[in-house]
C-alpha positions as CSV (number, residue, x, y, z in Angstrom):
1,M,21.2,10.4,-36.2
2,R,18.0,12.2,-35.2
3,G,15.8,13.3,-38.1
4,E,16.7,16.6,-40.0
5,P,19.7,18.2,-38.1
6,T,19.2,21.6,-36.2
7,I,21.8,24.4,-36.6
8,L,21.7,27.3,-34.1
9,I,23.5,30.4,-35.3
10,V,24.7,32.8,-32.7
11,E,25.8,36.2,-34.2
12,D,25.3,39.8,-33.1
13,E,25.5,41.1,-36.5
14,E,22.0,40.7,-38.0
15,N,23.0,40.9,-41.6
16,C,25.5,38.2,-41.1
17,R,23.1,36.0,-39.1
18,E,20.6,36.3,-41.7
19,M,23.1,35.4,-44.4
20,Y,24.3,32.2,-42.6
21,K,20.7,31.3,-42.0
22,N,19.8,31.6,-45.8
23,W,22.9,29.5,-46.6
24,L,21.8,26.6,-44.4
25,A,17.9,26.9,-44.2
26,G,17.5,24.7,-47.3
27,E,19.1,21.7,-45.8
28,Y,18.7,22.0,-42.2
29,R,16.3,23.3,-39.4
30,V,18.0,26.6,-38.4
31,R,17.5,28.7,-35.3
32,T,19.4,31.9,-34.6
33,A,20.3,34.1,-31.6
34,G,21.7,37.6,-31.5
35,C,23.7,37.0,-28.2
36,G,24.9,34.4,-25.8
37,R,22.0,34.7,-23.4
38,E,19.4,34.4,-26.2
39,A,21.6,31.4,-27.6
40,L,21.1,29.6,-24.2
41,R,17.3,30.3,-24.5
42,E,17.2,28.6,-27.9
43,L,19.5,25.6,-26.8
44,D,18.0,22.2,-26.2
45,P,18.9,18.5,-26.9
46,A,17.7,18.9,-30.5
47,V,20.4,21.1,-31.6
48,D,23.3,19.2,-33.2
49,V,25.7,22.2,-34.2
50,V,26.2,25.8,-32.8
51,L,27.8,28.3,-35.0
52,L,29.0,30.8,-32.3
53,D,30.5,34.4,-32.9
54,R,33.4,35.1,-30.5
55,R,33.0,38.9,-29.8
56,M,29.6,39.6,-28.7
57,R,27.9,42.0,-26.5
58,G,27.2,40.6,-22.9
59,L,28.2,36.9,-22.7
60,S,31.2,36.5,-24.9
61,G,31.6,33.5,-27.3
62,A,34.0,31.5,-25.0
63,R,31.7,31.8,-22.2
64,T,28.8,31.0,-24.1
65,A,30.6,27.9,-25.4
66,A,31.2,26.8,-21.9
67,A,27.6,27.1,-21.0
68,I,26.5,25.4,-23.9
69,R,28.7,22.3,-22.9
70,R,27.3,22.3,-19.4
71,R,23.8,22.1,-20.8
72,V,24.0,20.0,-24.0
73,S,27.1,17.9,-24.0
74,D,26.8,16.2,-27.4
75,C,26.2,19.1,-29.7
76,H,29.3,20.4,-31.7
77,V,30.4,24.0,-31.1
78,V,32.1,26.0,-34.1
79,M,33.4,29.4,-33.4
80,V,32.9,31.5,-36.5
81,T,34.8,34.8,-35.9
82,A,36.9,37.5,-37.5
83,V,39.4,37.4,-34.3
84,E,42.6,35.9,-35.2
85,P,43.1,32.7,-33.3
86,G,45.8,32.7,-30.8
87,T,46.9,30.0,-28.3
88,D,44.0,31.1,-25.8
89,I,41.6,29.1,-28.0
90,V,43.2,25.8,-26.8
91,G,41.2,26.4,-23.3
92,M,38.0,26.8,-25.3
93,D,35.5,24.2,-25.1
94,I,35.0,24.0,-28.9
95,D,35.1,21.5,-31.8
96,D,36.4,23.9,-34.7
97,Y,37.6,27.7,-35.3
98,V,36.6,29.3,-38.5
99,S,37.9,32.7,-39.5
100,K,35.6,35.2,-41.3
101,P,35.4,36.1,-43.9
102,I,33.3,32.8,-44.7
103,R,31.3,31.9,-47.8
104,G,28.3,29.5,-48.0
105,P,30.2,26.4,-49.5
106,R,32.7,26.5,-46.5
107,L,30.1,27.3,-43.9
108,R,28.0,24.1,-45.1
109,A,31.2,22.0,-45.4
110,V,32.0,22.9,-41.8
111,V,28.4,22.1,-40.6
112,E,28.7,18.8,-42.7
113,R,31.9,17.7,-41.0
114,M,30.5,18.2,-37.6
115,L,27.4,16.4,-38.4
116,A,29.6,13.4,-39.8
117,R,31.6,13.4,-36.6
118,T,28.3,12.7,-34.7
119,A,27.3,9.9,-37.2
120,F,30.7,8.4,-37.0
121,H,30.4,8.2,-33.2
122,E,27.1,6.7,-33.1
123,E,28.2,4.0,-35.7
124,M,31.5,3.3,-33.8
125,E,29.3,2.6,-30.6
126,E,27.0,0.1,-32.8
127,L,30.2,-1.3,-34.1
128,F,31.7,-1.9,-30.7
129,A,28.6,-3.7,-29.4
130,L,28.1,-6.0,-32.5
131,A,31.8,-6.9,-32.3
132,S,31.6,-7.7,-28.8
133,I,28.7,-9.9,-29.1
134,K,30.4,-11.8,-31.9
135,A,33.5,-12.3,-30.0
136,T,31.7,-13.6,-27.0
137,L,29.9,-16.1,-29.3
138,E,33.0,-17.1,-30.7
139,T,34.6,-17.6,-27.4
140,E,32.0,-19.5,-25.7
141,R,30.4,-21.5,-28.5
142,H,32.1,-24.2,-30.6
143,P,32.9,-23.1,-34.0
144,G,31.0,-25.6,-35.6
145,A,27.8,-24.8,-33.7
146,L,27.9,-21.3,-35.5
147,T,28.5,-22.0,-38.8
148,D,24.7,-22.9,-39.9
149,D,23.0,-20.5,-37.1
150,P,20.9,-18.1,-38.9
151,E,21.1,-15.5,-36.0
152,Y,24.9,-15.6,-36.1
153,T,24.9,-15.1,-39.8
154,E,22.9,-12.1,-39.3
155,L,25.1,-10.8,-36.7
156,C,28.0,-11.1,-39.2
157,R,26.0,-9.5,-41.9
158,Q,25.0,-6.5,-39.6
159,L,28.8,-6.3,-38.5
160,D,29.8,-6.1,-42.2
161,E,27.4,-3.4,-43.0
162,T,28.2,-1.2,-39.8
163,R,32.1,-1.6,-40.6
164,A,31.3,-0.2,-44.0
165,R,29.3,2.9,-42.6
166,V,31.9,3.5,-40.2
167,S,34.6,3.6,-42.8
168,A,32.6,6.1,-44.9
169,A,31.8,8.3,-42.0
170,H,35.4,8.3,-40.9
171,A,36.5,9.7,-44.3
172,T,33.8,12.3,-44.1
173,A,34.4,13.2,-40.3
174,D,38.0,14.1,-41.1
175,M,39.1,12.3,-37.8
176,D,41.7,10.0,-36.9
177,W,41.3,6.4,-35.0
178,G,42.9,7.7,-31.9
179,E,40.2,10.3,-31.5
180,A,37.4,7.5,-32.4
181,F,38.7,5.1,-29.9
182,E,39.3,7.7,-27.1
183,T,35.6,8.9,-27.8
184,C,34.5,5.4,-27.4
185,G,36.4,4.4,-24.4
186,T,38.5,2.0,-26.0
187,D,42.2,1.2,-26.1
188,G,43.3,3.0,-29.5
189,G,46.2,0.6,-29.8
190,T,43.8,-2.3,-30.9
191,N,41.8,-2.1,-34.1
192,S,40.2,-5.6,-34.4
193,F,37.3,-4.2,-36.5
194,G,39.1,-4.5,-40.0
195,L,39.1,-0.8,-40.5
196,A,42.1,1.0,-42.2
């Protein structure tokens, strides 16, 4: 994952916005915006997570979320709102929906879960790449020729380490394997990586 994560707080109530900022500023780079249009001016590829109010003046939270996705597709968008969720949230382009009031520990936990999902996806991509290379070598080369090959040994070591990191990230990210395989464009029916 890129350096220190960047969180964009989009909230039209200044006291609430500053409270969220104070809760997160010790661990993350924090940007703030008081409305949807200001959020889009603050948005760039460095932003990892957007905490987005739903009911704001001007551009609504739902429309802001859609605009964020068009501009930066790989950041996570979490709606943090006092509006009770209805079935209309199914059509919103968001990763999570969190009801107010919210306290510091829960807000930090939400951010950590979103960042863990990003790390999980990145580790999965690396795992697929290493596993594919290993499978190719084992298919094309005679098994005996690989036994004492230092590069093959190193590949196996990297694969084991990456598998362990993926398992740890998977537990933190609160995801299921179906979502993971779908994200990485792979058939979820086959798990050849030794992952539970």
